[in-house]
N, C-alpha and C positions, 0 to 999 in steps of 0.2 A: 285483852279485854274486848268484849263485844259491846258496842254502843249503837244507838240509832241517831243519825244526824240527817236532817232534811228527808225524813221518812225512808232512809236507806240504812240497812244494817251493815256495820263496818267492824272488822276485826283489827284492833289497833295493837301493834307491838310498840312498847315504850319502856323507858326507864323512869323511875321516880326517885327524887331526892327529897326526903322530909326537911321541912324548915327547921331552923334553930331559934329557940326563944331568945328574946332580948334580955340582956342583963345590964347591970350598972355600967360596965365598961365595954360592952359589945352590943352593936345595934341589932344583932340577929340576922337571919336570912329567910327569904320566902321559900315556900314549897316550889319545886321545879318538876316539870314533866318534859322529857325529851322524846318526841315521837320518832320512831325508827321506820315504821311502815304503816300504811293504811290499806287494808285489803278489803275488796268487795268481790265476793264470789271468786276468791283466790287470785285476784288480780291486784297488784300494788298500784294504787292511784295517788300516792304521796306527791309525786311531781306535778300532778294535775291540779292540786289544791293551792289556793292563794294564802297569803299571810292571815287574812281575817278568818278563813275557814279553819286553818290549823289552830288559830287562837281559840275559836269556838270549840273545837274538838278537845283541846287541852283543858278548857274550862269544864267540859262535861266529865272528863276523866277525873279531874280534881274533886268535883262534887261527888262522884261515885266513891272515890277513895275516902273522903270525909264522912260519908254516910256509913261506910263499913267500919269506921273507928269507934 
């Protein structure tokens, strides 16, 4: 998925696990995104990003997925 973060276009490789709804006897589970790589101009910068930046990128991905549903 191509996103723009801090005015930089990034190609994100990730896996997505949809959440499960809460039921009477099951609390449910949240949506999950696992980022595998973050490419800028074909260079993987994943290891250069800190926790907060990765969290921001996951949030952008989840919002894009929700918009497409």
